[in-house]
Structures are given as C-alpha cells and as structure tokens.
N, C-alpha and C positions, 0 to 999 in steps of 0.2 A: 767522111762519116755522115750518113743521112739520118735525119730526125724522124721520129715516128709521125705518121700522118695525124694531124690534129683534126678536131671537129670542124665540119664545114660551117662557116658563118651563115646563119639564116638571115634573110632580109627582114629588117624591122619595119613595122608599119609606121607611116608618117603620122605626126600628131593630127588627130581629128579624122583620120581615115577609118573606114568601116572594113574590118577584116572578116571575111566570110568563112575562113578555115576554122576547124575545131581547135580549141585551146583548153588549158587547164581550168580556166574560169568558166563559171556557169553561164547558161544562155541568158543574154540580156545584161550581163555585168559590164560595167564601164571601167576601162583601164585608167591608170593615172594620167596617161597622155591624152585621154579623151576618146580612145578607140572603143568600139563596141564589138565584142566577140559573140558569135553565135547568130548573127543576122543583123539586118538593118532595123532601126527604130521606126515604127510607123508614124507618120505625121510630120516628118521632116528629117533633115540631115544633121549629123553630129559634127561640131567644129570646136576644138579646144575644150571639150568637156561640156559644152552647152548644147542643148537640144533646141533647134529652131522649129517652131510649130507646136511645142509643148514643153512645159517646165518640169524638171525633175525635182521632186520634193519627197524626202524620206524614202528614196529608192523606188518610188512609184511614178509612173508617167500618167497624168490624167487622161483618161480615154484610151490608154494603152495597156502596159503591163503593170501588174501589182508588185509589191515588194519582193525583191529577189528574182524577178522575172518569172514568178510562179504561174502567171496567167492573167487574163484581162481583169482590170479592176472594175468592180461593180459599184456604181453610185446609188445612194438611197433613192427610192422612187415613192410616189404617192400610193397609199394603200388602194387596192382595187375598188373597194367600196367608198373611197374618199374619207375625209376626216369627219368625225361625228360632230354635229352641231351642239353647242352648249345648251344645257337644259335651262329654259327660262324660269325665273323666280315666280313666286306666287302672285305678286302684284301684276307682273307682265301677263301671266296666264289669265288673271281675272279681267284685265283690260281687253285682251284679245277675245275672250269669250263674250264679254259685253258688246264689243264691236260687231262680232259675227251674228249675235242674236238681235241686235237693235235694228230697227227699220232704216231705210235709206235716208229718210229725212231727219234722223235724230242728230247726226253730227252737224249739218248746216243749221239746224234749229239751235243747237248749243252755241255755235259761233255767233249766230244772230243775237242770242241772249247776252253774250259778252259785250257785243257792240251796243245793245240797248242799255246795258248797265252803265257803260261809259257815257252815253248821251244823257241818261237820267242824272248822273252825277253832275255833269256840266250844267244842266238846266236847274237842278235844285240848289247847287252851291253858289251859283251866280258869281263866277270868279272875277267878273268885271268890277264888283264892289267889295271884294274881299281884301283884307289887309295883306301887305307883302309877306309878313311873317306868319300868316294864318296857316294852320295845318290842313292838309299836307302841303309843304312848301319845297322849293328847290334848294337843296343844301348848298350848291355852288353859289347861287345868288345870295343866299342868306349869309354866307361866310365871306364872299369876295365882292359882292355887288355886281358881278358880271352875269350876263344872260347866257344860259347854257343852250345847246343846240335845240332843245325842245321848249324853251321858255316862250310862253305866249300861245302854245298849242291849245290849251284848254279854253282860254278866252276866245281864240279864233274859232273853235268849234261852237262855242256859245253864240257868237255872232252869226255863224253859218246857219245854225238852227233857227235864228231869228231873221234870216234873210238879209243881213247887213254884210254883204261881201266886201265892200271897201274897208270897213272896220276890221273884218276878219283878216284881210290881206295885210293890213297895217300891223297886226299883232304877230302873224306868222305867214309870210307870203308863200313859202315853199309848201307848207301844209295845205293851204288852199289850192295851190297848183296841183298837188299830187292827189287831192281828195277825189276828183272824178275818176281818175284811173284806178284808184284803190276800190272805189265803189263798183266799178264795172267788173273788175277782177273777182270781187266777192260775189256779185250777182251771177256771173258766168259759172263760177265754181259751184255755188249753192244750187243753181238751177240744174246743172249737170248731175250733181249728186242726188238731189231729191226727186227731180222730175224727168231727168234724161234730156234736158235741153241741149242743143248744139249751137250755141251762140258763136259768132265770129271770134276767133282766138286773137287775143291781143299779144303780139309778139314783142317782147322787150329783151333786147340783146344785152350782153354783159357790158358793152361799151356805153350803152344808154344808162345802165345802172351806175357804172363808174362815173359818168359825167354828172349824174344827179347827186351822187355822194360828194363829188368835188365841189359842186355848186352849194351844197348844204354846208360844207366846211367853210367855204368862202363867206357865205351868209352869216355863219356863226361868228366869224372873226370881224367882219365889217360892222355888224350891229353893235359891237362893243367899242368901236373907235370913238374918241371924244371930239370929233370934228364934224361939222356940217358937210354934206347932207346925211352922213351916217348916223348922226344922233337921232334922226327921225325913225330909225329902225329899232332903237332901244325901247324895251317894254318893261 
C-alpha cells in the first residue's frame, strides 16, 4: 500500500544568507534567522541578523531604507537660506552704530585715554609711599600676607615713569620685561587703525605665550618663599 505523495521539502536559507526569491514577507523585512527577503541591503552584508556597514535601529537603516522598507530614509538638512541670525539687543545695536559712525582714530584714542588714566593714577597716588593697607589694596596680600601675581606692578610703573628701571624691575621684573613688547603692539595697532601705518608685525606664537605664563606662575611662587635669595623678590 503506497502513501500519498507529500509536499516537497523546500530548501531553507542558511542563517545570515540573503534570499532573493519572493516570499510572504515584505521587501526589506528581516527574518528571525537574519535573512533578508526581497533583495540585498545596500551598504553591507547580513550575518546573523546584524548588518555590517550600517546599524538597524527601529526598522530603519541609516542612509538606506526607512521603517518597513518603504523607501530611502531622508535625513534633516539645513534650510536653503540658512539659519536666521539672532536679532541683536538695543545696546549691541547702539554700540555697532556708534562704531560705524565714529572716525578711524576714535577707538585708538579711547584706548590711549585708558592707558593715560592708569599712568596718571600711578603718578598721583605715589604707591611707593602708600601704606600697605591703603585703598585700593590687594585683598590676597591683605588677608594672607602673600604677594599676588600682580603685586608691585603699580610701583614698577611709577618707577618706569621716573626712569628708575632697576627699582622697577625689583618690584615686578616680568612687568618691566613685557612692557616694551606691549608698547610696540599698542603703537602698531593704533597706528594701523588711525593712520593706516604698516609697521613690522610682531609675531608671538602660542608657545611663547605659554612659556611667559609659566614663567609668571613660577615668579609668583618664588617671590613668596621665605628663603634667600627669593626674599629679595618679596614686595
């Protein structure tokens, strides 16, 4: 007695293989074994359910198909006209209008006025004969007795304006050292802004600035050490 012919066993795709034949699943769907029916996934092969060359998240492949395989996924792009700049406030608009309408020499003159005010204060206050707690004073030195990184700068300026460079260097050596460079940078900038001068540019690299700041930090520490010869740096 012969049995009825049974259905022919269909070959099953190996895990991770791409089956190009049509199936009941929709295009781009991933089977539990990792096979993709309806075609290959652009951007890489499929192995064990993982897509190499693109990660599957929420049913969408970045740069590939959208959720459910409905079509290419579209990433948000910058608007054609770009993003609108924020509207400046009233104070900013006032400063910009004032800068545009002012002559070329106005800004250098204002900066020179600030420098002149600092020099006038040093000359009139005579910090070399002022009491240590006279206002304005250094809060760090008043509370701890230690010299801050800027202590002695006003006295050094007073001695520079009187032509006594050794005494100025005694009170703040790094200030006296940096003063010629600062003066040249200011003259070159002010001359270019006001008169269109083209003085040789003083190139200061970031390494030079970093070395100067490191030397300033070391100077600020050494001048507070209570041993000779560092005690001569204390002001």
